[in-house]
C-alpha positions in Angstrom: -17.7 -35.5 -0.9 -17.0 -36.0 -4.5 -18.3 -33.8 -7.0 -21.4 -35.7 -7.7 -22.2 -35.7 -4.0 -21.8 -31.9 -3.9 -24.0 -31.3 -6.9 -26.9 -34.0 -5.4 -26.7 -32.0 -2.2 -26.9 -28.8 -4.0 -23.9 -27.5 -2.9 -22.8 -26.7 -6.2 -24.6 -25.9 -9.7 -23.1 -26.7 -13.2 -23.3 -22.7 -14.0 -21.0 -22.0 -11.3 -18.7 -24.8 -11.8 -18.2 -23.3 -15.5 -18.2 -19.9 -14.5 -15.3 -20.7 -12.1 -13.6 -23.2 -14.9 -13.4 -20.3 -17.2 -10.8 -18.2 -15.1 -7.6 -19.6 -15.3 -6.4 -18.5 -11.8 -9.6 -20.1 -10.4 -9.2 -23.0 -12.6 -5.5 -23.9 -11.5 -6.6 -23.3 -7.6 -9.5 -25.9 -8.2 -7.3 -28.6 -9.7 -5.0 -28.2 -6.8 -7.7 -28.1 -4.3 -9.3 -31.3 -5.6 -5.9 -33.0 -5.7 -5.1 -32.5 -2.0 -8.7 -32.9 -0.9 -8.7 -36.3 -2.2 -5.1 -37.2 -0.8 -6.4 -35.8 2.4 -9.6 -37.7 2.9 -7.4 -40.5 3.4 -5.5 -39.3 6.4 -8.2 -36.8 8.5 -10.5 -37.5 11.1 -14.3 -37.2 10.5 -14.1 -34.0 12.5 -10.8 -32.8 10.5 -12.7 -33.5 7.3 -16.0 -31.7 8.2 -13.9 -28.7 9.2 -12.0 -28.9 5.8 -15.0 -29.2 4.0 -16.5 -25.9 5.4 -12.9 -24.5 4.9 -13.4 -25.0 1.3 -17.1 -24.1 1.0 -15.9 -20.6 2.3 -13.0 -20.4 0.0 -15.4 -20.9 -2.8 -16.7 -17.4 -2.5 -13.3 -15.8 -3.9 -13.4 -17.4 -7.3 -17.2 -16.6 -7.7 -18.1 -13.5 -9.8 -20.0 -10.5 -8.3 
């Protein structure tokens, strides 16, 4: 999914995204995730894409403030 789809389906909110982007480590990680996610979409099967999306959703928890 791209960022607009994530927003549409309620998977992210603008306030969560801005908090992540204010953290330098998370900002760099987010940049790398986005780059690699787009590249991988070209070669993954639908099942692999689903697994990747679930992994990314779970990994977002590391950058969220408590």
